[in-house]
MARZADO-944378 format. One record per residue (C-alpha): residue number from 1; residue in one letter; x, y, z. Coordinates in Angstrom, 1 decimal. Each point is the difference from the previous one (the first is absolute). Layout:
N
<base pos="NUM" code="A" X="X" Y="Y" Z="Z"/>
...
END
This chain:
175
<base pos="1" code="G" X="46.1" Y="23.4" Z="26.2"/>
<base pos="2" code="V" X="1.5" Y="-3.5" Z="-0.3"/>
<base pos="3" code="T" X="-0.7" Y="-2.8" Z="-2.4"/>
<base pos="4" code="D" X="-2.1" Y="-3.1" Z="1.1"/>
<base pos="5" code="N" X="3.2" Y="-2.1" Z="-0.1"/>
<base pos="6" code="A" X="1.9" Y="2.4" Z="2.1"/>
<base pos="7" code="L" X="-2.8" Y="0.1" Z="2.5"/>
<base pos="8" code="R" X="-0.2" Y="-3.8" Z="0.2"/>
<base pos="9" code="R" X="3.8" Y="-0.2" Z="0.5"/>
<base pos="10" code="H" X="-0.2" Y="2.6" Z="2.9"/>
<base pos="11" code="L" X="-2.9" Y="-1.9" Z="1.6"/>
<base pos="12" code="T" X="1.8" Y="-3.3" Z="-0.3"/>
<base pos="13" code="E" X="3.1" Y="1.5" Z="1.7"/>
<base pos="14" code="L" X="-2.2" Y="1.5" Z="2.8"/>
<base pos="15" code="G" X="-1.7" Y="-3.4" Z="0.4"/>
<base pos="16" code="N" X="3.3" Y="-1.8" Z="0.1"/>
<base pos="17" code="A" X="1.1" Y="2.4" Z="2.7"/>
<base pos="18" code="G" X="-3.1" Y="-0.7" Z="2.0"/>
<base pos="19" code="L" X="-1.3" Y="3.6" Z="-0.3"/>
<base pos="20" code="V" X="-3.1" Y="-0.7" Z="-2.1"/>
<base pos="21" code="E" X="-2.5" Y="-2.9" Z="-0.2"/>
<base pos="22" code="Y" X="-2.5" Y="-0.8" Z="-2.7"/>
<base pos="23" code="Q" X="-3.1" Y="-2.1" Z="-0.5"/>
<base pos="24" code="R" X="-1.8" Y="-1.0" Z="-3.2"/>
<base pos="25" code="E" X="-3.4" Y="1.5" Z="-0.5"/>
<base pos="26" code="I" X="-2.5" Y="-1.0" Z="-2.6"/>
<base pos="27" code="H" X="-2.3" Y="2.7" Z="-1.3"/>
<base pos="28" code="G" X="-2.4" Y="-1.6" Z="-2.4"/>
<base pos="29" code="Q" X="1.4" Y="-1.3" Z="-3.3"/>
<base pos="30" code="G" X="3.6" Y="0.2" Z="-1.0"/>
<base pos="31" code="A" X="3.2" Y="-0.7" Z="1.7"/>
<base pos="32" code="P" X="0.3" Y="0.5" Z="3.7"/>
<base pos="33" code="V" X="1.7" Y="3.1" Z="1.3"/>
<base pos="34" code="F" X="2.5" Y="0.3" Z="2.8"/>
<base pos="35" code="A" X="-0.8" Y="2.4" Z="2.8"/>
<base pos="36" code="Y" X="3.1" Y="1.2" Z="1.8"/>
<base pos="37" code="S" X="0.2" Y="1.4" Z="3.5"/>
<base pos="38" code="L" X="2.8" Y="0.7" Z="2.5"/>
<base pos="39" code="S" X="1.0" Y="-2.8" Z="2.3"/>
<base pos="40" code="D" X="0.6" Y="0.7" Z="3.7"/>
<base pos="41" code="A" X="3.7" Y="0.5" Z="-0.9"/>
<base pos="42" code="G" X="-1.0" Y="2.5" Z="-2.7"/>
<base pos="43" code="E" X="-2.3" Y="1.8" Z="2.4"/>
<base pos="44" code="A" X="2.9" Y="0.2" Z="2.6"/>
<base pos="45" code="L" X="2.0" Y="2.2" Z="-2.5"/>
<base pos="46" code="F" X="-2.5" Y="2.9" Z="0.4"/>
<base pos="47" code="P" X="1.1" Y="2.2" Z="2.9"/>
<base pos="48" code="R" X="-2.2" Y="-0.6" Z="3.0"/>
<base pos="49" code="A" X="2.1" Y="1.0" Z="2.9"/>
<base pos="50" code="Y" X="-2.9" Y="1.8" Z="1.6"/>
<base pos="51" code="I" X="-2.0" Y="-3.2" Z="0.5"/>
<base pos="52" code="D" X="1.3" Y="-1.3" Z="3.4"/>
<base pos="53" code="P" X="-0.3" Y="3.3" Z="1.9"/>
<base pos="54" code="L" X="-3.3" Y="0.8" Z="-1.7"/>
<base pos="55" code="V" X="-1.5" Y="-3.4" Z="0.9"/>
<base pos="56" code="D" X="1.3" Y="0.4" Z="3.5"/>
<base pos="57" code="A" X="-1.7" Y="3.4" Z="0.3"/>
<base pos="58" code="L" X="-3.3" Y="-1.3" Z="-1.6"/>
<base pos="59" code="E" X="0.0" Y="-3.1" Z="2.3"/>
<base pos="60" code="S" X="0.5" Y="2.3" Z="3.0"/>
<base pos="61" code="L" X="-2.9" Y="2.2" Z="-1.2"/>
<base pos="62" code="R" X="-2.2" Y="-3.1" Z="-0.5"/>
<base pos="63" code="D" X="0.9" Y="-1.3" Z="3.5"/>
<base pos="64" code="R" X="-0.9" Y="3.4" Z="1.6"/>
<base pos="65" code="E" X="-3.0" Y="1.1" Z="-2.0"/>
<base pos="66" code="G" X="-1.2" Y="-3.0" Z="-2.2"/>
<base pos="67" code="T" X="0.2" Y="-0.8" Z="-3.7"/>
<base pos="68" code="E" X="-2.4" Y="2.7" Z="-1.0"/>
<base pos="69" code="A" X="2.6" Y="2.6" Z="1.2"/>
<base pos="70" code="V" X="2.5" Y="-1.5" Z="-2.5"/>
<base pos="71" code="V" X="-2.6" Y="0.2" Z="-2.8"/>
<base pos="72" code="Q" X="-0.9" Y="3.6" Z="0.9"/>
<base pos="73" code="L" X="3.7" Y="0.9" Z="-0.3"/>
<base pos="74" code="F" X="0.0" Y="-1.2" Z="-3.6"/>
<base pos="75" code="R" X="-3.4" Y="1.5" Z="-0.7"/>
<base pos="76" code="R" X="1.2" Y="3.5" Z="1.1"/>
<base pos="77" code="R" X="2.9" Y="-0.2" Z="-2.4"/>
<base pos="78" code="W" X="-2.2" Y="-1.2" Z="-2.9"/>
<base pos="79" code="D" X="-2.7" Y="2.5" Z="0.8"/>
<base pos="80" code="A" X="2.6" Y="2.8" Z="-0.3"/>
<base pos="81" code="M" X="1.2" Y="-1.4" Z="-3.3"/>
<base pos="82" code="A" X="-3.6" Y="-0.3" Z="-1.2"/>
<base pos="83" code="E" X="-0.8" Y="3.6" Z="1.0"/>
<base pos="84" code="A" X="3.0" Y="1.3" Z="-1.8"/>
<base pos="85" code="A" X="-0.9" Y="-1.9" Z="-3.2"/>
<base pos="86" code="K" X="-3.7" Y="0.9" Z="-0.1"/>
<base pos="87" code="P" X="0.3" Y="3.3" Z="-1.9"/>
<base pos="88" code="R" X="2.0" Y="-1.7" Z="-2.8"/>
<base pos="89" code="L" X="-2.3" Y="-2.9" Z="-0.2"/>
<base pos="90" code="A" X="-3.5" Y="1.6" Z="0.4"/>
<base pos="91" code="S" X="-0.9" Y="0.5" Z="-3.6"/>
<base pos="92" code="L" X="1.8" Y="-3.0" Z="-1.6"/>
<base pos="93" code="P" X="-1.6" Y="-3.2" Z="-1.3"/>
<base pos="94" code="L" X="0.7" Y="-3.2" Z="2.0"/>
<base pos="95" code="H" X="2.8" Y="-1.3" Z="-2.2"/>
<base pos="96" code="E" X="1.9" Y="3.3" Z="0.3"/>
<base pos="97" code="R" X="-0.6" Y="0.1" Z="3.8"/>
<base pos="98" code="A" X="1.3" Y="-3.5" Z="0.1"/>
<base pos="99" code="Q" X="3.1" Y="1.0" Z="-2.0"/>
<base pos="100" code="L" X="0.8" Y="2.9" Z="2.3"/>
<base pos="101" code="L" X="-0.6" Y="-2.2" Z="3.1"/>
<base pos="102" code="A" X="2.4" Y="-2.6" Z="-1.4"/>
<base pos="103" code="E" X="2.6" Y="2.8" Z="-0.6"/>
<base pos="104" code="L" X="-0.5" Y="1.2" Z="3.6"/>
<base pos="105" code="L" X="0.4" Y="-3.5" Z="1.4"/>
<base pos="106" code="A" X="3.0" Y="-0.7" Z="-2.2"/>
<base pos="107" code="A" X="1.6" Y="3.1" Z="1.6"/>
<base pos="108" code="E" X="-0.6" Y="-1.6" Z="3.4"/>
<base pos="109" code="G" X="1.8" Y="-3.2" Z="-1.1"/>
<base pos="110" code="Y" X="-2.9" Y="-2.2" Z="-1.2"/>
<base pos="111" code="M" X="1.2" Y="-0.3" Z="-3.6"/>
<base pos="112" code="S" X="-3.6" Y="0.4" Z="-1.1"/>
<base pos="113" code="E" X="-1.6" Y="0.2" Z="-3.4"/>
<base pos="114" code="A" X="-3.5" Y="0.7" Z="-1.2"/>
<base pos="115" code="I" X="-1.5" Y="-2.3" Z="-2.7"/>
<base pos="116" code="A" X="-3.2" Y="1.4" Z="-1.5"/>
<base pos="117" code="G" X="-2.6" Y="-2.1" Z="-1.7"/>
<base pos="118" code="E" X="0.8" Y="-3.4" Z="1.4"/>
<base pos="119" code="T" X="-3.0" Y="-2.4" Z="-0.2"/>
<base pos="120" code="V" X="-0.9" Y="-1.5" Z="3.4"/>
<base pos="121" code="V" X="-2.1" Y="-3.2" Z="-0.1"/>
<base pos="122" code="G" X="-3.5" Y="0.8" Z="1.2"/>
<base pos="123" code="Q" X="0.7" Y="3.7" Z="0.3"/>
<base pos="124" code="G" X="0.7" Y="1.2" Z="-3.5"/>
<base pos="125" code="E" X="2.7" Y="2.6" Z="-0.7"/>
<base pos="126" code="A" X="2.1" Y="1.3" Z="3.0"/>
<base pos="127" code="T" X="3.0" Y="2.1" Z="0.7"/>
<base pos="128" code="T" X="2.7" Y="-1.9" Z="1.8"/>
<base pos="129" code="I" X="2.8" Y="1.4" Z="2.2"/>
<base pos="130" code="R" X="2.7" Y="-2.5" Z="0.5"/>
<base pos="131" code="H" X="2.8" Y="0.4" Z="2.6"/>
<base pos="132" code="H" X="3.1" Y="-1.9" Z="-0.9"/>
<base pos="133" code="N" X="1.6" Y="0.8" Z="3.3"/>
<base pos="134" code="C" X="-1.6" Y="0.6" Z="3.3"/>
<base pos="135" code="A" X="1.6" Y="2.9" Z="1.9"/>
<base pos="136" code="V" X="-1.5" Y="-1.4" Z="3.3"/>
<base pos="137" code="R" X="0.2" Y="-3.8" Z="-0.7"/>
<base pos="138" code="E" X="1.7" Y="-1.0" Z="3.2"/>
<base pos="139" code="I" X="-2.4" Y="2.3" Z="1.9"/>
<base pos="140" code="A" X="-3.0" Y="-1.6" Z="-1.8"/>
<base pos="141" code="L" X="1.2" Y="-3.5" Z="0.9"/>
<base pos="142" code="R" X="-0.2" Y="0.9" Z="3.7"/>
<base pos="143" code="F" X="-2.9" Y="2.5" Z="-0.2"/>
<base pos="144" code="P" X="-2.3" Y="-1.2" Z="-2.9"/>
<base pos="145" code="E" X="-2.6" Y="2.6" Z="1.0"/>
<base pos="146" code="V" X="2.3" Y="2.6" Z="-1.6"/>
<base pos="147" code="C" X="-0.9" Y="-1.4" Z="-3.4"/>
<base pos="148" code="S" X="-3.7" Y="0.8" Z="0.7"/>
<base pos="149" code="A" X="0.9" Y="3.5" Z="0.9"/>
<base pos="150" code="E" X="2.0" Y="0.3" Z="-3.3"/>
<base pos="151" code="A" X="-3.0" Y="-1.2" Z="-2.0"/>
<base pos="152" code="E" X="-2.2" Y="2.6" Z="1.7"/>
<base pos="153" code="F" X="2.6" Y="2.6" Z="-1.0"/>
<base pos="154" code="M" X="-0.1" Y="-1.1" Z="-3.6"/>
<base pos="155" code="E" X="-3.8" Y="0.1" Z="0.0"/>
<base pos="156" code="T" X="0.1" Y="3.5" Z="1.4"/>
<base pos="157" code="V" X="2.4" Y="1.2" Z="-2.6"/>
<base pos="158" code="L" X="-1.7" Y="-1.8" Z="-2.9"/>
<base pos="159" code="D" X="-3.5" Y="0.7" Z="1.2"/>
<base pos="160" code="A" X="-0.8" Y="-3.5" Z="-1.1"/>
<base pos="161" code="P" X="-0.2" Y="-3.5" Z="1.6"/>
<base pos="162" code="V" X="3.3" Y="-1.9" Z="0.3"/>
<base pos="163" code="E" X="0.2" Y="-3.8" Z="0.0"/>
<base pos="164" code="R" X="3.3" Y="-1.7" Z="0.8"/>
<base pos="165" code="R" X="0.5" Y="-3.1" Z="-2.2"/>
<base pos="166" code="M" X="3.6" Y="-0.8" Z="0.8"/>
<base pos="167" code="H" X="2.2" Y="0.7" Z="2.9"/>
<base pos="168" code="L" X="3.8" Y="0.1" Z="0.2"/>
<base pos="169" code="K" X="-0.1" Y="-0.9" Z="3.7"/>
<base pos="170" code="D" X="-1.7" Y="-3.3" Z="-1.0"/>
<base pos="171" code="G" X="2.7" Y="-0.9" Z="-2.5"/>
<base pos="172" code="C" X="-1.5" Y="1.4" Z="-3.1"/>
<base pos="173" code="G" X="2.2" Y="1.8" Z="-2.5"/>
<base pos="174" code="A" X="-1.9" Y="3.3" Z="0.4"/>
<base pos="175" code="C" X="-2.7" Y="1.7" Z="2.0"/>
END
């Protein structure tokens, strides 16, 4: 709901404050575009007070029972979410299932969106779900296996294969 100039002014101010970063991206012909993402300082503004005690508990679980026990903990949670969503999603086409999944994940803090009809090189048309925030980013940094369990959850809900092309934990602007 703001003009392009107002948006650029806000992004410049956030950049000057060290809260956002940008990089130039070239997409075929035409002028390059700027892709903005939160800096570490910007990420720090999101409340994450749960991280230290949660990581301690997960590390304790891993020490006692192994990494698979940590992954199973997340799988149980995502399985319950998938089971609850199945009745709403069962008869919908893929792009609508993706939209509802993105809304479900956004409610969990992922700031997700579904983009239908994107062209993926070598694969044709695909539906993309993009997370602009990872609700478990700090967990994923210490337990990357959790991301695989998340992808399995998404495959279950979508009833379609999922391919991760970007990853916030690796420094990308989105998952």
